[in-house]
N, C-alpha and C positions, 0 to 999 in steps of 0.2 A: 332853406339853407343852401348857401352857395358852395362852390368847389373848395375854396380856401378854408371855410369853416369845417367842412367835412374832413379835409386833409389834416387840419389841426387836431380834430377829435381823434383821428387815427393815430397821430403822433402821441397824443396823451395816453391812449390805450396801450400803445407799445411801451411807453415809459413805465406804466403800471406793471406790465408783464415782465419787462427786462430789468427794471430797477428794484431798489430795496425800499422798505418803509423807513421814512425819516420824519423828523419833526423840524418844521421850518419856523424860525424865530425872526419875524420882521420887527424892526425897531418901533417901539411904542404901540404894538398891536398884540393881540393874543396869539399864542403859538398854534400852529396848524399841522395836523398829521397829513403827510403826502407821500409821494414817491419820487425818488431821484436815482440817478446812476452816479455812483461814487467810484472813481478810478484812482487808485493809488500809484505813485511812482511813474507818472507819464513824463517822458522826456520831450522837451521843447527846445529848439535851437535858440540860444541866447547870444548876447554880445560877446561873452567870454567862454563859449562852449555850450554844452547842453545843460539846461536847467531841469531838475526833477520836480514835478508839481503834482498836486492832487487836483483832479478835475471833478467838478460837481455839475451835473446836467439836470435842470429843472424845466418845468413847463410854464410858459407865460400865461396859459389858459387858467391854471389854478392859482397863480400868483402874478398878477399883472404888474406889480411894483417891485420886482426883484432888484435889489441894489447892493452895492458894496457895503461891507460891514454888517450885513444881515448874517444870521448864523443858522447852521444846519446841524442837527444832532443825528448821527448815524451810529447806531449801537450805543456804545459808551463813550464815543468820541464826538466832540463838538468842533466844527469847522467854521471859520469866519470867511465869508466870500471876499476876495481881494481884488481880482482883476477879471474883466470880461474877456473871454478867450474867443468865443465865436457864437453866432446866432444862426440856427438852421431851422427855418420855418417858425414854429411856435416854441421850439426848444432853445434854451439859452445855457451856455456852459461858462462857468466861472472857475478860476483857480481858487483853492481854499487852503488856509493854514490852520493847523491844529491849535486850538485855544487851551 
């Protein structure tokens, strides 16, 4: 196992420790239980002032095909992934809207 694989596994373990249990719904595939960090009301600078978004951080190790319009169930709330915000190592953060 090389350094990048070990680092990605450490990121995934940290996500399990810091994140919440969620259900990931990928289009045309069965739902999967996983972990994600869901942050509500995060402000991002926008064209006309600050936008308030929900950020959802997932691991690409457990879901290599994360894409827009996939859905994440966090508690009783379902979020649709809308826009990729950032990629840090094996972690990918999307904005989400409540469905």
